[in-house]
N, C-alpha and C positions, 0 to 999 in steps of 0.2 A: 325435428332435429334428431339425428341418430345419437346413440350412446357414444360412438366414436367421436362424433363432432363435439359433443359435450365435453369429453375428456381433453380434446384439443384445446379447449378454451380455459382449462384449469391452469391458473398462474396468478402471479401478482407482481405488482410493480415495486413494492416497497418492503416486503417481508425480510426478515433477517436471514432466512435460509434460501430464498428463491428470487430469481430475476425473472420478470415476465418474458415469456417466449416471444411475443410480438414486438415488444420494445427492444429485446435483444437482437431480433432480426433487423430492425431499423438502425440499431447501432452498427451492425455489420455494414449496412449500406452507407452510413456516415463515414466508415473507414475507407470504403471505395471512393466516396466523394472527396475525401482528403487527398487521395492520389490525383484526382482530377485537378485539384488546386495546387499541386506540388510543382513549383516552378523549376525544380531540379530535374524533372522528368521531360523527355521530348514532347513536343507539342501535340503531335498526333496520337501519342500514347495517352496523354491527358484527355484528349477528346474521346478516345475509346472508353476510358473509365467514366466520363460523363454520360455517354450513351448507355453504359451498363447501369448507372444509377437510375436513369429514367425507365429503362426496361424492367429493372427489378421492382421499382415502385408500382408500375403498372400491374405486374403479377401480384404484388402484395395486396393491392386493392381488390383485384379480381378474385382472389383466393381467401386471404385472411380477413380483410375488412368485410367481405361478403359473408363469411362464416359468422363474424360477430353480429352483423346486422340481422342475420337469420335467428340467431339466438335472442336478440332483442325483440324481434317481431313476434315470437311465440311466447314471450314472457319467461324465457329461461333464466332462473335465478343465477345458477352456476357460480356460486360465491367461491372464490379462491381462498387460500389460507389467510389472506389479508382482508377478505371480504369484498374484493373488487368485483363489481357487477358488469355485465356486458356493456351497459351504458357508460360506466366509468372507463372501461377499457377502450370503447369506441372513441370517446372524447380524447383520451390520452394519445391513441395512435393518430388520430386526425391532427391533433395539434403538433405532434412531432414530425409527422409526414409533411404537413404544411410548411413548417420551418425548414425542412430539408429541401423541399422543392424550391423555396425562396432562395436558399443558399445556392442550389444548383443552377438556378436561372441567373443569379448574379455572377456565378463563376463563368457562365457562358457569355452573358452580355458585356460584362465589364473586364473580363480577363481573357478567355480563350478566343472569342470571336475577334477582338482587336488584335491579339497576338497573331491569329491567322492572317488578318489583313496586313499586318506588318511583314509577314512572311510570304506575301504575294498570293494568298488564297482568300479571295473576296466572295462573300455571300452578299450579293447586291439586292437592292430593293427598287421599286418602281421609279422612285425619284432619281436614282442613279444611272438610269438607262439612257443611252444615246439613241438618236433616231434610228440608226441602223440596228441597234439591239431590239427596239420595239418592233421594227419591220420583221426581223427574223423571228421574234417570239410570236407575232401575230400569225405568220405562216405556220409555225409549229403548233400553235393552239388550234388552228382550223384543221390541220391535217392529222395531228396526233392525239389531241386532248378532247376537243369538242365531240367527236364521234362517240367517246366513251362516257360523257356526261349525261346524267338523267335528272333534270329538274323536277322536284316534287312540290306541287302547289299545295298550300294549306288554306282551305276556305270552308264554307258551310257544307259542301258536298265532298270534300277531300280532308278527312280528319288528319291530325298530326300522325305522321307515319312512324313505324317501328324502325328504329335506327340501329345500325350495326355497331357492336362493341369495338372500340379501338380505332374506328375510322374518324377522320376529320370531316366536318361538315361546315358549310357556309350558310348562315341564315341571311337571306336577302329580304329586305323590305322594299317593295316596289310601288310605283305610282303609274297608272295607266296614262298614256299620253292623250290629250284632249282631242287630238285629230283621229283617234282610233275609235271607230263606231261599231266594230264587229262585236256581236253579243258573245262571241266565243271567249273573250278576255274576261268578261264578267267584272267583278269588283275585287278580285283577289289582290291582296297586298303583300302576301308572304309566300316565300318559296324556299326550299332547302336543296342544296346541291352537295353530293358526296364527293370528296376528293378520291379518285380511283386508287385503290391500294395496289393495283397491278402496274402502275406507272412509276418511274423513278421519282423520288421525292425532290431531287435537284435536277435542273435542266442546265446544261452548259452553255456558256456565252463565249463569244470571241475574247481571247485574252489580250491584255495590253501589256506590252513589254515582257512577255512571257509569263504573265500572271494567270493563275487559275481563277476563272470567274464563273459563278453559278447563281441561279435564282431559285427560290423555293417554288414548288409546283402550286401550292395554295395561293401564292401571290399572283401567279399567272392567271389562274382562274378568276380571281377578283378583278384583275386588270381588264380582261376581255369578256366580263360577264354580260356586257351589253349585247354580245352576239348570241348569248343563250336566250335572253328575254326580249325578243323583238316586240316593239310596241309599248314597252314599258321604260320608264326612268328608274334607275337604281337609287333609292333614297339612302340605303345603308347596307353594309355587308359585314357580318359578324361571325368570325370563325369560332367553332366550338368542337368539343370532343367528349364522348362519354365512354365509360368503361362499365361493363356488366359483370354480374356474378358468373364465374366460369365453371361452377359446379356441374359435373355431368349427370349426377344422380342416376347411376346405372342400376338397373334392376333386371339382370339376366341370370336365369338359373341353369342354363345348359350352354356348353361351349358353342353349339351351333347357333344359339340365339345371341351370343355375346356380341358378335360383329354388328348385328342389327341394333342391339341395344346401345352400343357405343355410337353408332352412326346417328341414331335417334337422339342420344344425349348430346352429341355435338351440335346438332341442329338447334336443339333447345337452349344449349348454353350460349349460343350466339345472341339469343334474345332474352337472356336472364335479366333479373331486376337491375336497374342501374345502381351503381355504387359510387360513381364519381363524375362530376361534370366539370370539365376544364374549359375556361374561357380565355380568350385573348384579353389582356389587361385593359384594353380600351373599350371593351363592350359595355354599353350603358346598363345601369341597374335595372331599368324596366325590361331590357331584353333578357338579362339574367333571370329576372323573375318569371318571365314568359316561359323560358326553357325549363327552369326548375319545377315550375307548376306542372308542365305537361309530362315531365319525366318523373314527377312525384318524389323529388329529392329535397332534403332539408338545406337550409342556407349553409350549414356546416359541410355539406357535400360538394360545395362549389369552390373550385380552386382557380386562381387567375395566374397567368404567366405571360410575359411579353413575347411577342413574335410567334415563333414556331411552336405549335401545340404538341405535335407528335415528336418529342425529342429522340425517340428511338430512331427516327430518320437520320440522325447523325451518323449511324452506321453506314448509310448510303453515301454520305459526304466522304467518309473514310475511303470507301471504295473508289471514289473519283479522283482522289488526290494521290498522285504518284510522286511522293517527295521522300526518298530514302533519307534525306538529311533531317527530316522531322520525326523520324522514328528511331527507336533503339536498334542497335546493330542486331540483325537477325541471328538466331541460334539454330543452325540447321541440325535436325536430329541426327544423331550419330548411330552407326550400326553397332549392335551388340557384339563384343569380341567373340562370343561362342556361336554367333549366328551370322557369319559373313555371307555376303551375296554369293550365290552359286553353290552354297553348301547344302548337303543332304539334311533337311530339317528333322526327319525322323531319326537319323543316325545321331544328330547332335543332341536332341532331347533324350533319346534313349541312353546316351552316355552319362548324362548328369542333369540335375535340375538347373533351370536357367531363370533368373529374375530380370524382367524388363522394366526399366524406369522411364516412364513417359512424362513429358514430351522430349526429354533430354536424349533418349534413344528412340530409334525408329519404330513405328507401329507395324512396319512391313512384315516382320516375322509372324505376326498373328494372322494377317491376311494370307501369307505364304502357307501357313499350316493348313488353312481350309482350302486354298486353291490347289495345293499339292495333293491333298486328300481327295479333292473332287476328281482329279485326273488319275490317280494312282489305282491301278487294277487291284492291288492288294488290300485297298481299303474297303471295308465292308459296310461301315456305318458312320455317320456324323450326327452328333446331337449338340444342341446349342440353345442357350437362352438369349433372346434379343430384346432389350429394353429400349434403347435408342440407337438408331443407325442413321448414317448420312443419306442424303437424297440420292446419291449415285454410288451406293455401297458396293465396292468390289467384293466384299465378303459375302454379301447376299447374292450377288450374281454367281459367285462360285458355288454357293449352296444350291442355287437353281440348276446350275450345270451338273452338279453331283447327282441331283434327283433325276435329271434327264438321262444321266449315265446308269440309271437303275440302281444307284446306291440307296441304302436306307438312310433317309435324312429326317431327322426329327427336330423341329424348331418350335420352341415356346416363345411366341411373339406376344409381348405385353401390350395389349391394345390400349391400356389406360395410362400410358406414360404421358404425363400432363403436357399439353400443347404439341405433342407429337403423335396424337391419336390417328389422324388422317394418314400420315406417312406410314405408320405402322400397319394400318389396315391394307394400304396398297401393297406393301411388301408381303404381308401374310397371304393376300389373295394370289399374288404371283408365285409364291412358293407352293401354295396349294395346287395351282394349275399345273405346276411342273411335276407334280407327283410326290412332293414332300409330305410327310406327316406333320401338320401344323396344329399346334395346341394354342387356342386363342385365350391364354391366361387361365387362371384358376379362380373360380368364382369366390368372391369375398376376400381375395388377396391380390396384391400386385406382386409379380415376379420381378424382383429387383436384383436377384443374384446374377453373377457373370461367370458363366461356366461353359466350356466347350469340351467335347469328348470325341476323339477319333479312334475307331476300332479297326485294327489292321491284322491281317493274317500274315505271319512271318514264318521263317523256318522252324523256330522253336515253339510255334503255336500262336494263339491270339494274343496280341498286345494292345494295351490301351494308352493313348497319349492324351493328357489333359492340359487345358489352360484355364486358370482361375484368376480372377482379377478384381481390383477395386473399382474399375471404371468400365464404361460401355464399349461395345464393339462398334465404335464409330470412328472412322478414319479422319474425320474432320476435327472432332473434339479431342482426339489423341494428339493434336498439335497445339491444343490450347489448355488442356487440363493436366495437372501432375497426377499420375497414377502409377500403381505397381501391378505387374502381372507375372504369374508363375507358370512356367512350363514344366511338366513332370511326367515321367513314365513310370513312377513308383506304383507297383501293383496295388498297394493299399489305398492310394488316392484313386486309382482307376476303379477299384471295387466301390469306394464311397460314392464317387460321382455317377457311376452306373446306377447305384441304389437311389441316389438323389433324383435322377431322371425318372426312374421307375415310380417314385413317390408322386411326382408332379404330373406324369402322364397317365399313371394307372391308379392314382389315389390309394396306393398301398401305404400301410403304416411304416414310418421310418424304422430302419434296423438299428442295431448297435453300431455306431460309426467306428471306423478305424482312427481317423484323423479329424474329420470335419464336424461342425455343429450346424444346425439348421434352425432358422426361425420360420414359423412361430412355435415350433414344438419344444425347443430346449435351449435357445440361444441366450435368453435373459438368465435362466437358471445357471448356465455355464459361466457366463460373465460374472455374476454374483459370487459363485463359488471360487473363481479365480481371484476376485478382490479379497474375499474373506481369507483365502489361503495365504496371502501376503502377510496379514497380521498374525496368523497362526504359526507360520514358519520363521518369522523374524526373531533374531537374537540381538543382544546389545552390540555384538561385534559384526553382525550382518543384518542391518535394518531392512524392513520391507521397502520395496520401490516399485512403482507403477509409472510407466510413461505411455501416453496414448495420443494418437493423432486422429482426428475425425472432422467431418463437416459440421455436425451439430450434436449438442448434448442437452437433452430435455426429459429423459426418462426419470420419473421420481424415485422409483425403486433403486435404480443404479446410483443415482445421486445420493440417496440416503446411505447406501453402502459405501460410497467414496467418503462421505462425511465420517462414517464410523471407522473406516480404515485409517483415515488421516488422524482422527482423535486417538487411535491406538498406536500412533507413531510411524505409520507408513508414509513415506515421502511420495506425493503424487504430483506429477507434472503433466499438464495437458496442453495439447495444441488443438484448438477448436476454431475452425475457420469462421463459422457463422454464429448460429443460435447457441447460447450457453446459459442455462437456467441456474447452474451451480454458482454460488457466490464465494469466491476464494479469499483467503487471507483474513477471515473473520476470527478473532480471538475466541478460543474455546469451541469453535465449530469447524474451521477449515484452515487454520493457520499453517498446516503442512501441505496445502494444496495451492498450486499456481496454475494460471490459465493464460495462454498466449494465442494470438491470432496473427497469421501471416497473410498479407494482401499484397500481391505483386503482379508481374506481367502475365503469369499463368494462374489459372484458378486451381487453388489447392484443393485436392480431391481424394487422396489415399486415406484409408482407415488402417492404422498400424497400431498394434498393442504389444507392449513389452512388460513382462513380469519378471522380477528377480527370482521369485520362487525358491527362496532359501539358498540361492547360489546355483540351482539347476535352471538357468534362465530359459524363458520361453518367448518366442515372437510369433504373433499371429497377424494375418491380414483378413479383411472382411469387406463384403459389399455393404455392410450395415453400419449406420451410425447409431449412437446410443440414444435412440428416440423411441417413443412409444410405438409409432407407426411401424418402425422397422422391426420391433420385437413382437408385435401382435398382429399386424395387418399386412405383412409383406413376407414373401419367400426370399430368405437371405442365407448366405453362407459365411461361416468363419472357418478359416484353415490355418494350420501351423506352417511356419517356414522352418524346415528341418535341416536343409542343406547349409552348411556354414558360409560359403561365399554368398549365397542368396540372403541368408540372415544378415550378413554384413551390409548388404545393399539397403535393406529395410531399416537397419539401425542408422545407417549414414543419413537417411532422410530425416529420421528423428533428431539426430545430433545437429544437423544443419538448421532445422526449424528452431530448436531451442537456443542455438547460438546466434540467431539472426538479431542484429541491432540496427538494421537499415529498414526492413519492410515489415517488422513485427510490432504488435501492440500488446500491452499488458492489461489484463482485466483487474481492476481494483475492487476492494471490498464493497464500495458504494454502487457497483454496477457500471461504472464509466471505464472507458479504455484510454490508456495513455501510450503514446508512441515511444517505443524503446530507442534510446540513443546511446551510442558508445560512451563508455567512461573516459576520462582523460587518458590519452595515449593508447587507448584500446583500438586494435584494428577494426576497420569496417568489415562486417560479415553480412553478406546478402545470401540467404540460404539457397535461392534458386540459381544464382551465379555459381555458388559452390558446387551444386549438384551437376550443373552443366559442365563445369570444368572437369569434374570427376568423369563424366561420360566421355569427354573429349580425350582425356588421358588414357582411359581404358581402350578407346578405339585406336589411339595412336600407338599404344603399346602392342596391341594386337597386330596392327599393320607392320610395325617393325619386326615382330616375331615371324610374321608370314614372309616378310622380305628376307630375313636371315635364313628361313627355312628354304626359300627359293634359291638363295645363294649356295646353301649347303648342297642342295640337289644338283644345281648347275656345276658346282665344284666336283662332285662325285662323277657326274657325267663327263666332264672335262678330263678327269683323271682316267676314266674308263677309255675314252677316245685315244688319249695319249698311249695307253697300254696296248690298245689294238693296233695303233700305228707302229709302235716299236716292234710288235710281233710280226707285222707284215714286212717290216724292213729286214728283220732277221731271216724270214723265210726267203725273201728275195736273194 
């Protein structure tokens, strides 16, 4: 176990000062699950939250539980401040995760699934099928499913196979028919069949009275398994699923080796040590013992759930059900008033800084900046960091086109973005083939910063256009995550971002920055200095104030500084979506600190930091959460918001979050979360709805102004034509 991994495990569940990181993460997932159980939400939105819960739990086991197990296996003591050992932590997270899975399964089986059926969306089982259903499925099985299946026998000459992480398998117990004499069949009584991941998890059936009817792929395989095992009778069919340690364990010391190292790590991670075995609830104990013995898992690693095992597959059900009446009214992204369609993006950014608020406003201007730069003969170079991009990214296609146009394109592609490694390798290789200068990450660090730089030759000389953001350059997640992005042509920003790229591409030492700060070289030091400054500058008439919004808070040094500042009288209000190790509201420790979390239709993702600074207020955005990994093991950027209208946008996001009494939760001193509810006669405030309404109003105001501008132009043209007509009449 590395020193970094040991530090990751440092935490406790019951100390006065600290909340355990892993239990805090599970608490976040419990808040997501609460939305799945909220009957006031539309049914398909609740289904989406449920699918997210199971997806998150899978990742938690593959990453965090795997890490704890590795610590346990090597005898790592790793005592936290309360003396919690890896064994104690493993027992605690297993118990809480098991309870959460049980709740989630009940939510599905006794609430959401019956509600779907009542809304004419039926997930049918074998006993529900009509003869015509069975005939159609039999044909579908032979034509579309059977050719993809590969039964794996287990006997004296075929050992138990290595099974893929995340896949559903069926354990079949077989009995040779007495009339079969061929020695080929032997005495094998056990076989495994993997449910193909490349096929849809649900197969559609003919609807009755307009209903949507589907059946799970796993059930179809079990129904027609007799066609897989000719000559055998099927004694039993037992679905199961395993998850494995997803650690890549990369050891590449040069960029040209890093792709091979990541590819090799990906192959090995698919076959990492098992961390969880999930069984259908009806699987007999002897079959559970058979599987756990061969997978070398403890009884505590076995989880049971009824019916469908890979509940992430519910995302596939969502894509099949076209029922606008069962989802919340869509919020189409609005165009930013300073970046209307058809406008000159360089002229607009050159005139003033522009703040983009996603997904309330459209991501299109970000793509347009790179697409325009790719085709503009005046653009000399494009530099960008790519952490996660979509599978069909128009932005990456534009970068490829720019490279083909012989522009200098530099792309830092982070190959180790968890679970996006293969996609990033593909994009990196395509960019490389097009002639771009591709940097395959920086050894020892993940490049998590979000920055783009366009260098353009103009009449006044070289000008640099920057885009800095809290979120990824991903057109798909830009419709699902809330984020902020800043466009600027400020020369000081341009100089900083040029230097930043020189640092990460040329390994030069960072200079004295004009505006930005960078991790791992100075970000934590800068943050701590700004926290301390609040206490130093405050007066009785102007007390210190810090407001911050982030995804996670677990850095011990920063938390200690927050405690000290709070004890010195600084008021600290935090919006922390997920992990939070800080314990707020504890008398004598953190009574001046509050923590809230917003869980709603979009994933809260911005990092916003507001300091009163003795009255000279400052607002910053960052790609970094206040986590150890972001401070020490990632390349991150912090940058100020200097333009007043842009600052107003960032502060509006903070104000909305702290005012939320519909989708917000309050962290209490004992580490539990309580949902915020409006006081008597207090208006309902849903922060995401407030921010979307703000975007709509801004866009409408802009359209009205444009319309009035057109009317003024038309009026002037009309008056001009009248004057010309009058002169012609006089001449005649």
